[in-house]
KEKE-3310 file (N, C-alpha, C; in steps of 0.2 Angstrom, whole numbers, plus 5000, padded with zeros to 4 digits):
npx = (5173:5165:5172:5172:5177:5175:5161:5159:5165:5156:5144:5148:5151:5138:5131:5137:5133:5119:5119:5125:5115:5104:5109:5110:5097:5091:5099:5095:5081:5081:5087:5081:5077:5085:5082:5072:5057:5053:5046:5037:5042:5033:5034:5046:5041:5032:5040:5041:5031:5019:5004:5005:5001:4996:4995:4985:4983:4994:4994:4993:5005:5019:5032:5039:5051:5055:5061:5074:5080:5096:5108:5120:5132:5139:5131:5120:5125:5127:5115:5104:5101:5095:5082:5065:5061:5066:5069:5075:5076:5085:5097:5103:5113:5118:5120:5121:5112:5100:5103:5104:5092:5081:5067:5063:5054:5053:5067:5080:5089:5101:5111:5120:5128:5128:5132:5128:5115:5110:5114:5106:5094:5093:5094:5082:5072:5075:5067:5057:5060:5062:5070:5068:5067:5064:5063:5065:5067:5078:5087:5092:5105:5112:5104:5107:5120:5119:5112:5122:5131:5122:5120:5133:5134:5125:5112:5102:5091:5082:5077:5064:5058:5050:5047:5045:5041:5039:5051:5060:5054:5057:5071:5072:5066:5075:5086:5081:5075:5064:5048:5036:5023:5014:5015:5018:5020:5021:5021:5029:5044:5059:5071:5075:5080:5086:5074:5068:5055:5047:5050:5043:5033:5038:5044:5034:5029:5037:5032:5021:5025:5032:5022:5014:5022:5024:5012:5011:5016:5030:5047:5054:5067:5072:5081:5088:5093:5106:5116:5129:5131:5140:5141:5132:5117:5105:5107:5114:5105:5097:5104:5102:5093:5075:5066:5054:5057:5073:5084:5095:5106:5106:5115:5130:5139:5146:5139:5129:5115:5101:5098:5101:5105:5093:5085:5077:5084:5083:5088:5078:5082:5088:5081:5076:5063:5051:5036:5025:5009:5010:5020:5014:5003:5009:5015:5004:4998:5007:5007:4997:5002:5015:5012:5007:5018:5028:5037:5054:5054:5059:5051:5047:5056:5056:5042:5041:5051:5044:5032:5035:5037:5050:5055:5052:5061:5077:5094:5104:5121:5133:5146:5145:5135:5137:5132:5133:5141:5148:5156:5162:5167:5170:5183:5185:5187:5177:5178:5177:5162:5145:5136:5136:5130:5127:5124:5121:5126:5122:5114:5114:5125:5136:5136:5139:5152:5158:5156:5164:5177:5180:5181:5169:5160:5153:5149)
npy = (4294:4302:4311:4312:4325:4332:4333:4340:4352:4355:4358:4369:4379:4380:4385:4397:4403:4404:4413:4424:4427:4430:4441:4450:4451:4457:4469:4475:4477:4487:4497:4508:4516:4519:4525:4530:4537:4545:4554:4569:4587:4590:4581:4585:4597:4593:4589:4599:4598:4605:4610:4612:4626:4626:4613:4604:4609:4604:4591:4585:4588:4580:4580:4592:4595:4582:4568:4558:4542:4533:4521:4522:4534:4540:4537:4544:4557:4558:4556:4563:4575:4572:4568:4572:4581:4597:4602:4593:4584:4576:4564:4551:4545:4538:4539:4551:4559:4556:4561:4575:4578:4573:4571:4568:4559:4542:4539:4532:4516:4516:4528:4542:4554:4566:4579:4578:4575:4588:4597:4593:4594:4608:4612:4607:4614:4628:4636:4638:4648:4664:4679:4693:4711:4728:4745:4763:4779:4785:4775:4769:4769:4761:4749:4746:4742:4730:4723:4722:4712:4701:4699:4695:4682:4675:4676:4686:4684:4678:4688:4699:4714:4726:4741:4756:4769:4780:4784:4774:4763:4767:4766:4752:4747:4752:4744:4732:4722:4711:4716:4721:4732:4735:4741:4754:4770:4786:4795:4791:4793:4797:4791:4783:4779:4766:4761:4774:4786:4786:4774:4762:4764:4761:4748:4740:4736:4726:4713:4712:4711:4699:4690:4690:4684:4671:4666:4662:4650:4650:4649:4661:4673:4684:4700:4714:4730:4734:4725:4714:4700:4686:4673:4658:4659:4653:4640:4636:4636:4624:4614:4614:4607:4605:4619:4631:4644:4653:4663:4677:4679:4692:4695:4698:4688:4672:4661:4647:4651:4662:4667:4675:4673:4668:4677:4680:4685:4689:4694:4703:4707:4698:4684:4668:4659:4647:4641:4639:4636:4641:4651:4660:4664:4670:4681:4688:4692:4699:4712:4722:4723:4728:4741:4746:4748:4758:4773:4771:4758:4741:4738:4728:4718:4716:4712:4700:4692:4691:4684:4672:4655:4649:4636:4635:4642:4642:4646:4655:4652:4660:4663:4661:4669:4683:4697:4715:4718:4707:4705:4717:4723:4714:4704:4692:4683:4682:4672:4672:4673:4669:4680:4698:4708:4724:4731:4736:4749:4766:4777:4781:4786:4783:4769:4767:4773:4763:4751:4755:4756:4743:4738:4734:4741:4743:4750)
npz = (4741:4754:4767:4785:4789:4778:4778:4790:4786:4776:4783:4791:4781:4776:4787:4789:4777:4779:4791:4785:4776:4784:4790:4780:4775:4787:4787:4775:4777:4787:4781:4775:4786:4801:4811:4825:4829:4844:4853:4853:4856:4865:4875:4881:4887:4896:4906:4915:4923:4922:4915:4898:4889:4876:4873:4868:4855:4848:4846:4833:4828:4822:4817:4820:4831:4835:4845:4841:4839:4838:4837:4831:4830:4820:4809:4812:4812:4798:4792:4798:4792:4781:4784:4784:4794:4798:4810:4818:4833:4843:4848:4859:4873:4888:4906:4911:4905:4911:4923:4921:4915:4923:4923:4911:4899:4893:4891:4882:4882:4877:4869:4861:4868:4882:4877:4863:4864:4870:4861:4849:4855:4857:4843:4839:4847:4845:4836:4844:4853:4859:4860:4870:4872:4878:4876:4878:4869:4874:4877:4865:4859:4869:4867:4854:4856:4863:4853:4843:4849:4850:4836:4833:4839:4832:4836:4833:4825:4833:4840:4847:4848:4859:4857:4866:4862:4848:4842:4846:4840:4827:4826:4828:4817:4807:4809:4805:4813:4821:4828:4840:4841:4851:4863:4863:4869:4869:4879:4889:4899:4892:4897:4912:4929:4940:4952:4952:4953:4942:4937:4938:4928:4916:4918:4920:4908:4905:4910:4903:4890:4891:4895:4883:4873:4879:4879:4866:4866:4867:4872:4883:4882:4892:4891:4898:4891:4895:4893:4887:4876:4875:4871:4865:4872:4872:4867:4878:4887:4885:4890:4903:4918:4917:4922:4928:4927:4925:4933:4934:4948:4960:4969:4978:4980:4975:4976:4970:4970:4973:4985:5001:5016:5018:5012:4996:4981:4966:4949:4938:4926:4918:4912:4909:4903:4903:4894:4903:4911:4924:4924:4915:4922:4933:4927:4922:4933:4939:4934:4938:4952:4950:4946:4958:4966:4977:4975:4973:4976:4971:4960:4947:4949:4963:4964:4957:4963:4975:4971:4964:4967:4976:4973:4960:4953:4944:4947:4937:4933:4942:4938:4924:4920:4925:4936:4937:4948:4951:4939:4936:4948:4959:4965:4961:4946:4931:4919:4902:4901:4897:4896:4900:4913:4915:4927:4944:4945:4942:4930:4913:4906:4915:4914:4900:4900:4908:4901:4890:4896:4899:4886:4880:4873:4857:4847)
capx = (5169:5165:5175:5169:5180:5171:5154:5159:5166:5150:5139:5151:5150:5131:5129:5140:5129:5113:5120:5125:5108:5100:5112:5109:5090:5090:5101:5091:5075:5082:5091:5077:5078:5088:5080:5065:5054:5051:5041:5038:5044:5028:5036:5050:5038:5029:5044:5040:5025:5014:5000:5007:4995:4994:4996:4980:4984:5000:4993:4994:5012:5023:5038:5042:5054:5055:5067:5076:5085:5100:5114:5126:5133:5141:5125:5116:5127:5127:5109:5098:5100:5091:5076:5060:5061:5071:5070:5077:5077:5091:5098:5107:5116:5122:5117:5122:5106:5095:5105:5103:5085:5078:5060:5062:5051:5055:5074:5082:5094:5108:5111:5126:5131:5125:5133:5124:5108:5109:5115:5100:5088:5094:5092:5074:5068:5077:5062:5052:5063:5061:5074:5064:5068:5060:5066:5063:5071:5084:5091:5093:5112:5113:5101:5111:5126:5117:5111:5128:5133:5117:5122:5140:5133:5120:5105:5098:5085:5077:5075:5058:5058:5044:5048:5040:5039:5040:5058:5063:5052:5061:5078:5072:5065:5081:5090:5078:5073:5057:5046:5029:5022:5008:5016:5021:5017:5025:5021:5034:5050:5064:5076:5074:5085:5083:5070:5066:5048:5043:5053:5037:5029:5042:5046:5028:5028:5041:5028:5016:5028:5034:5016:5012:5026:5023:5005:5012:5020:5037:5052:5056:5074:5072:5087:5089:5097:5113:5119:5132:5130:5147:5140:5125:5113:5099:5110:5116:5099:5094:5108:5099:5087:5069:5063:5049:5061:5080:5085:5101:5106:5107:5119:5137:5143:5146:5135:5124:5108:5099:5097:5106:5103:5086:5081:5078:5085:5085:5088:5073:5085:5090:5076:5074:5056:5047:5029:5021:5004:5012:5023:5010:4998:5013:5016:4998:4996:5012:5007:4994:5006:5020:5009:5006:5024:5029:5043:5060:5054:5062:5046:5045:5060:5053:5036:5043:5054:5039:5027:5037:5039:5057:5056:5051:5067:5083:5098:5109:5128:5135:5152:5143:5130:5138:5129:5138:5146:5153:5160:5166:5169:5172:5190:5184:5187:5172:5182:5173:5155:5140:5134:5138:5125:5131:5120:5125:5128:5116:5115:5116:5132:5140:5136:5142:5159:5161:5157:5170:5183:5181:5181:5163:5156:5155:5146)
capy = (4293:4308:4310:4316:4332:4336:4334:4345:4358:4357:4361:4375:4383:4381:4389:4404:4406:4406:4419:4430:4428:4433:4448:4454:4453:4462:4476:4478:4479:4492:4502:4514:4520:4516:4530:4529:4544:4543:4558:4576:4591:4591:4577:4589:4602:4589:4588:4605:4596:4610:4610:4617:4630:4624:4606:4601:4611:4601:4584:4583:4589:4574:4581:4597:4594:4575:4565:4552:4537:4530:4519:4523:4541:4542:4536:4549:4563:4558:4555:4567:4581:4569:4567:4577:4586:4602:4604:4587:4585:4573:4557:4551:4539:4539:4540:4558:4562:4555:4566:4582:4579:4567:4570:4567:4553:4537:4539:4525:4513:4518:4534:4545:4557:4572:4584:4577:4576:4595:4600:4592:4597:4615:4612:4606:4619:4634:4640:4639:4652:4671:4684:4700:4717:4734:4751:4770:4782:4786:4769:4767:4767:4755:4743:4744:4738:4723:4720:4720:4706:4696:4697:4692:4675:4673:4675:4691:4681:4676:4694:4702:4720:4729:4748:4759:4775:4779:4784:4767:4759:4769:4763:4745:4746:4753:4738:4726:4717:4710:4720:4722:4739:4736:4744:4761:4776:4792:4799:4789:4796:4794:4788:4783:4776:4760:4763:4781:4787:4784:4767:4757:4765:4758:4741:4736:4734:4720:4707:4712:4708:4692:4686:4689:4679:4665:4663:4659:4644:4651:4650:4668:4674:4692:4703:4721:4733:4735:4718:4711:4693:4683:4666:4657:4658:4649:4633:4634:4635:4618:4610:4615:4604:4609:4623:4636:4650:4653:4670:4679:4681:4699:4695:4699:4682:4668:4654:4645:4652:4669:4668:4678:4673:4667:4682:4679:4692:4687:4700:4702:4709:4692:4679:4663:4657:4641:4643:4635:4640:4644:4657:4665:4667:4675:4687:4692:4694:4704:4719:4727:4724:4733:4748:4748:4749:4764:4776:4769:4751:4738:4737:4722:4713:4715:4709:4694:4688:4689:4680:4666:4650:4648:4630:4635:4646:4640:4651:4655:4651:4667:4664:4661:4675:4688:4704:4720:4718:4701:4706:4723:4725:4708:4702:4685:4684:4678:4670:4670:4672:4669:4687:4702:4713:4731:4734:4738:4756:4770:4782:4778:4789:4779:4762:4767:4773:4757:4747:4757:4755:4736:4736:4731:4746:4740:4754)
capz = (4747:4758:4774:4791:4789:4772:4780:4795:4782:4772:4788:4793:4776:4776:4793:4787:4772:4783:4795:4781:4773:4789:4791:4774:4776:4792:4785:4770:4780:4791:4777:4774:4792:4807:4816:4828:4832:4851:4855:4851:4861:4870:4881:4885:4891:4901:4912:4919:4928:4922:4909:4893:4887:4869:4871:4863:4848:4846:4845:4826:4825:4824:4814:4823:4837:4837:4847:4837:4842:4833:4841:4828:4830:4813:4805:4814:4809:4791:4789:4800:4788:4775:4786:4782:4799:4798:4817:4821:4840:4845:4850:4865:4876:4894:4912:4912:4902:4916:4929:4919:4913:4927:4922:4904:4898:4888:4890:4879:4886:4874:4865:4860:4874:4884:4872:4857:4867:4871:4854:4845:4858:4855:4836:4838:4851:4843:4833:4849:4857:4857:4865:4870:4876:4877:4878:4876:4864:4878:4877:4858:4858:4873:4864:4848:4858:4864:4846:4840:4852:4848:4829:4833:4841:4828:4839:4832:4821:4838:4844:4845:4852:4861:4857:4870:4859:4841:4840:4847:4834:4821:4827:4827:4809:4803:4810:4802:4818:4822:4833:4842:4843:4855:4870:4862:4873:4868:4885:4894:4900:4887:4901:4919:4933:4944:4958:4952:4954:4936:4935:4937:4922:4911:4919:4920:4901:4904:4911:4897:4884:4892:4895:4876:4870:4883:4877:4860:4867:4866:4878:4883:4885:4893:4892:4898:4886:4897:4893:4881:4875:4872:4868:4863:4879:4870:4867:4884:4891:4884:4894:4910:4920:4916:4927:4925:4926:4927:4934:4937:4955:4960:4975:4977:4981:4969:4977:4965:4973:4973:4992:5005:5023:5018:5008:4989:4977:4959:4945:4933:4920:4914:4914:4904:4905:4900:4893:4907:4914:4930:4923:4912:4927:4937:4923:4921:4940:4942:4931:4943:4958:4949:4946:4965:4970:4979:4973:4977:4976:4965:4955:4944:4952:4970:4964:4954:4969:4980:4969:4961:4971:4975:4970:4953:4950:4944:4947:4932:4936:4943:4934:4917:4919:4931:4936:4936:4954:4950:4933:4936:4955:4962:4963:4957:4939:4927:4913:4896:4903:4892:4895:4906:4914:4917:4932:4950:4943:4940:4925:4907:4905:4919:4911:4894:4902:4911:4895:4886:4900:4898:4879:4879:4869:4851:4841)
cpx = (5170:5167:5171:5171:5176:5164:5154:5160:5160:5145:5142:5150:5142:5128:5131:5135:5122:5113:5121:5119:5104:5102:5110:5101:5088:5093:5097:5084:5075:5086:5088:5077:5080:5086:5073:5063:5051:5045:5042:5041:5039:5030:5042:5047:5034:5033:5044:5034:5020:5010:5002:5001:4992:4995:4991:4981:4990:5000:4994:5001:5016:5031:5042:5045:5054:5061:5068:5081:5089:5106:5120:5127:5135:5135:5121:5118:5127:5120:5103:5097:5095:5084:5071:5060:5067:5073:5072:5079:5084:5092:5103:5109:5120:5118:5117:5115:5101:5097:5103:5096:5081:5071:5058:5059:5054:5063:5076:5088:5101:5107:5118:5129:5127:5126:5129:5117:5106:5109:5108:5094:5088:5091:5085:5070:5070:5071:5056:5054:5063:5065:5070:5068:5064:5064:5063:5068:5078:5089:5093:5100:5114:5110:5105:5118:5125:5115:5117:5131:5129:5119:5129:5139:5128:5114:5100:5091:5080:5074:5068:5058:5052:5046:5043:5038:5041:5047:5062:5061:5056:5068:5077:5070:5071:5086:5087:5077:5066:5054:5038:5028:5016:5009:5018:5016:5022:5025:5026:5040:5055:5069:5074:5080:5082:5080:5068:5058:5044:5046:5048:5033:5032:5042:5039:5026:5032:5037:5023:5019:5030:5028:5014:5015:5025:5017:5005:5015:5027:5041:5055:5063:5074:5079:5086:5093:5104:5116:5123:5132:5137:5146:5133:5121:5108:5101:5112:5110:5096:5099:5106:5094:5081:5067:5058:5052:5068:5081:5092:5101:5109:5112:5126:5141:5142:5143:5130:5117:5107:5098:5103:5103:5095:5082:5083:5079:5088:5084:5083:5076:5087:5086:5075:5068:5053:5040:5025:5015:5005:5015:5019:5005:5002:5014:5010:4996:5001:5011:5003:4998:5012:5018:5008:5012:5025:5036:5049:5060:5058:5058:5046:5050:5058:5046:5037:5046:5049:5034:5029:5039:5046:5059:5055:5057:5073:5088:5104:5116:5131:5142:5150:5139:5131:5134:5135:5143:5151:5158:5165:5169:5172:5180:5190:5183:5181:5175:5177:5166:5151:5137:5136:5133:5128:5126:5124:5129:5122:5118:5117:5123:5137:5141:5140:5150:5162:5161:5163:5177:5185:5181:5175:5158:5158:5152:5149)
cpy = (4299:4307:4314:4323:4336:4337:4340:4352:4360:4361:4368:4380:4385:4386:4396:4407:4408:4412:4425:4432:4432:4440:4452:4456:4458:4469:4479:4480:4485:4498:4508:4519:4517:4521:4528:4535:4542:4547:4565:4581:4592:4587:4581:4594:4599:4588:4594:4604:4602:4608:4615:4620:4627:4617:4602:4603:4608:4594:4581:4584:4583:4575:4586:4596:4587:4573:4559:4548:4534:4528:4521:4531:4543:4542:4542:4556:4564:4558:4560:4572:4578:4568:4573:4583:4591:4604:4598:4588:4582:4566:4556:4544:4541:4541:4547:4562:4562:4560:4573:4583:4573:4566:4568:4560:4549:4538:4532:4522:4515:4524:4538:4548:4563:4578:4584:4578:4584:4598:4599:4594:4605:4616:4612:4612:4626:4639:4641:4644:4660:4675:4691:4705:4723:4740:4758:4773:4784:4781:4766:4765:4761:4748:4741:4740:4731:4720:4718:4713:4700:4694:4693:4684:4672:4671:4681:4689:4679:4682:4697:4708:4723:4737:4751:4766:4775:4780:4778:4763:4761:4766:4755:4743:4747:4747:4731:4720:4717:4714:4719:4729:4740:4739:4751:4766:4781:4797:4797:4793:4793:4790:4788:4779:4771:4763:4770:4781:4784:4777:4762:4758:4762:4750:4737:4733:4727:4713:4707:4709:4701:4687:4685:4684:4672:4662:4661:4653:4644:4651:4657:4669:4682:4694:4711:4724:4734:4729:4717:4703:4690:4677:4664:4655:4653:4641:4631:4632:4627:4612:4610:4610:4608:4613:4628:4642:4650:4661:4671:4681:4688:4700:4697:4693:4677:4661:4653:4646:4660:4671:4671:4678:4672:4672:4681:4685:4690:4693:4698:4705:4704:4686:4674:4659:4652:4643:4639:4639:4644:4651:4662:4668:4672:4681:4692:4695:4699:4711:4724:4728:4728:4740:4751:4749:4756:4767:4773:4761:4748:4736:4730:4716:4711:4710:4702:4689:4686:4684:4673:4661:4649:4641:4630:4639:4642:4646:4650:4655:4658:4668:4665:4667:4680:4694:4709:4720:4713:4702:4712:4725:4720:4706:4695:4686:4679:4677:4668:4669:4672:4676:4691:4707:4719:4734:4735:4745:4760:4775:4779:4780:4784:4772:4762:4768:4767:4752:4749:4756:4748:4733:4732:4735:4745:4745:4761)
cpz = (4751:4765:4779:4790:4783:4774:4785:4791:4779:4777:4790:4788:4775:4781:4792:4782:4775:4787:4790:4777:4778:4790:4786:4774:4781:4790:4780:4772:4784:4787:4776:4780:4798:4813:4819:4831:4839:4853:4853:4857:4866:4877:4885:4890:4897:4907:4916:4924:4928:4915:4904:4890:4881:4867:4867:4856:4844:4844:4838:4824:4827:4821:4818:4830:4840:4840:4843:4840:4837:4837:4838:4827:4823:4808:4806:4811:4802:4788:4792:4796:4782:4777:4784:4788:4799:4805:4821:4828:4842:4846:4855:4867:4882:4900:4913:4910:4908:4922:4927:4918:4917:4925:4915:4902:4893:4886:4888:4883:4883:4869:4865:4867:4876:4879:4866:4859:4867:4865:4850:4848:4857:4847:4835:4841:4849:4841:4838:4854:4855:4863:4864:4874:4874:4879:4875:4872:4868:4878:4870:4857:4862:4870:4858:4850:4860:4857:4843:4842:4850:4840:4829:4835:4838:4831:4837:4828:4826:4842:4842:4850:4853:4862:4861:4867:4852:4838:4841:4842:4828:4821:4826:4820:4805:4804:4808:4807:4819:4828:4834:4845:4848:4861:4869:4866:4873:4874:4891:4894:4895:4891:4908:4923:4938:4950:4958:4952:4948:4933:4933:4931:4916:4912:4919:4913:4900:4905:4906:4891:4885:4892:4887:4873:4873:4880:4870:4860:4866:4872:4877:4886:4886:4894:4893:4893:4888:4898:4886:4881:4872:4869:4868:4870:4878:4870:4874:4889:4891:4887:4902:4912:4919:4923:4924:4923:4928:4927:4936:4944:4955:4967:4973:4977:4975:4971:4972:4967:4973:4980:4996:5012:5023:5014:5000:4985:4970:4955:4939:4927:4916:4917:4908:4906:4901:4899:4897:4910:4920:4929:4919:4917:4931:4933:4923:4928:4942:4939:4936:4949:4957:4949:4953:4969:4971:4976:4977:4977:4970:4960:4953:4947:4959:4969:4962:4959:4974:4978:4967:4967:4970:4972:4963:4949:4950:4943:4941:4935:4936:4939:4927:4915:4925:4930:4936:4942:4953:4945:4934:4943:4959:4960:4960:4950:4936:4920:4907:4898:4897:4891:4901:4907:4918:4922:4939:4949:4941:4935:4919:4905:4909:4916:4905:4895:4904:4905:4891:4889:4899:4891:4877:4875:4862:4845:4841)
residu = (UNK:UNK:UNK:UNK:UNK:UNK:UNK:UNK:UNK:UNK:UNK:UNK:UNK:UNK:UNK:UNK:UNK:UNK:UNK:UNK:UNK:UNK:UNK:UNK:UNK:UNK:UNK:UNK:UNK:UNK:UNK:UNK:UNK:UNK:UNK:UNK:UNK:UNK:UNK:UNK:UNK:UNK:UNK:UNK:UNK:UNK:UNK:UNK:UNK:UNK:UNK:UNK:UNK:UNK:UNK:UNK:UNK:UNK:UNK:UNK:UNK:UNK:UNK:UNK:UNK:UNK:UNK:UNK:UNK:UNK:UNK:UNK:UNK:UNK:UNK:UNK:UNK:UNK:UNK:UNK:UNK:UNK:UNK:UNK:UNK:UNK:UNK:UNK:UNK:UNK:UNK:UNK:UNK:UNK:UNK:UNK:UNK:UNK:UNK:UNK:UNK:UNK:UNK:UNK:UNK:UNK:UNK:UNK:UNK:UNK:UNK:UNK:UNK:UNK:UNK:UNK:UNK:UNK:UNK:UNK:UNK:UNK:UNK:UNK:UNK:UNK:UNK:UNK:UNK:UNK:UNK:UNK:UNK:UNK:UNK:UNK:UNK:UNK:UNK:UNK:UNK:UNK:UNK:UNK:UNK:UNK:UNK:UNK:UNK:UNK:UNK:UNK:UNK:UNK:UNK:UNK:UNK:UNK:UNK:UNK:UNK:UNK:UNK:UNK:UNK:UNK:UNK:UNK:UNK:UNK:UNK:UNK:UNK:UNK:UNK:UNK:UNK:UNK:UNK:UNK:UNK:UNK:UNK:UNK:UNK:UNK:UNK:UNK:UNK:UNK:UNK:UNK:UNK:UNK:UNK:UNK:UNK:UNK:UNK:UNK:UNK:UNK:UNK:UNK:UNK:UNK:UNK:UNK:UNK:UNK:UNK:UNK:UNK:UNK:UNK:UNK:UNK:UNK:UNK:UNK:UNK:UNK:UNK:UNK:UNK:UNK:UNK:UNK:UNK:UNK:UNK:UNK:UNK:UNK:UNK:UNK:UNK:UNK:UNK:UNK:UNK:UNK:UNK:UNK:UNK:UNK:UNK:UNK:UNK:UNK:UNK:UNK:UNK:UNK:UNK:UNK:UNK:UNK:UNK:UNK:UNK:UNK:UNK:UNK:UNK:UNK:UNK:UNK:UNK:UNK:UNK:UNK:UNK:UNK:UNK:UNK:UNK:UNK:UNK:UNK:UNK:UNK:UNK:UNK:UNK:UNK:UNK:UNK:UNK:UNK:UNK:UNK:UNK:UNK:UNK:UNK:UNK:UNK:UNK:UNK:UNK:UNK:UNK:UNK:UNK:UNK:UNK:UNK:UNK:UNK:UNK:UNK:UNK:UNK:UNK:UNK:UNK:UNK:UNK:UNK:UNK:UNK:UNK:UNK:UNK:UNK:UNK:UNK:UNK:UNK:UNK:UNK:UNK:UNK:UNK:UNK:UNK:UNK:UNK:UNK:UNK:UNK:UNK:UNK:UNK:UNK:UNK:UNK:UNK:UNK:UNK:UNK:UNK:UNK:UNK:UNK:UNK:UNK:UNK:UNK:UNK:UNK:UNK)
# end
């Protein structure tokens, strides 16, 4: 005779079998992919509140720069390299994402963490980034010093140089670096100094180069040649809240703003620029204004500071991205910055001497 305890035991075992069957079926059905493609990098660009120039041409792109969700961090790390997308975007989790990227669409309820978010964002967007600079034959050695540091942090593959004369072009070719020779003009001075009479004839090429790359839908990281790069500036950029442009403050103080008593003064020697229509229009409109600058003016720096809406500008951290005054002159120490800009001093020889004094001359 079957007892009550046996009947209860039977139903308990039956319930366990049913639950195990459901669990197995669910796991099997999800085993092929526990990832969900949420959106492409177009959605990141939408957070700039500007019409992305080539958005219509990207409608058919679904793999390049996709955001991927996965609640299991271990599974993500072990599986994302198996996906077809070589530029996998990211996965996340945490309210800090919303704080860092408040305009980002379709934020999931759960995701790993901000560090993972930013790292995968960088992995996805890296091939949409270009580091650019330009120079004449007089600055070849200074450019090589910058190049050495870019190679050291594994960013030289993103570099595109706009040589301004044929000797500079030859130097770039010898280093096997990508280049664009559309701005070559052998009539330019081999070397000039900040605010000199012929300074604008060289610096006007900056906005032409930037505009050309922005129109290709690329994020532009513009660097003057009197810079050394210590860490991955591109990866750091994708930890910032979206802005049309980030610029180095050209002030002496360490406030996280480029303003000083209401006057805006950002340095045009370090600029990280998103490919928004607003910034493309700014660069195109800046060119004739730079050529109209009087001798002694700050040329492109003055023009860009006057033209760009301050609300569109993000200020690069003065400790992480110090100018020449902050790093070399100020008593406040900038420990392990991402880059060092050797400005606030005139003359190439003086800049090289200062680089050497601080063990920042590598060639």
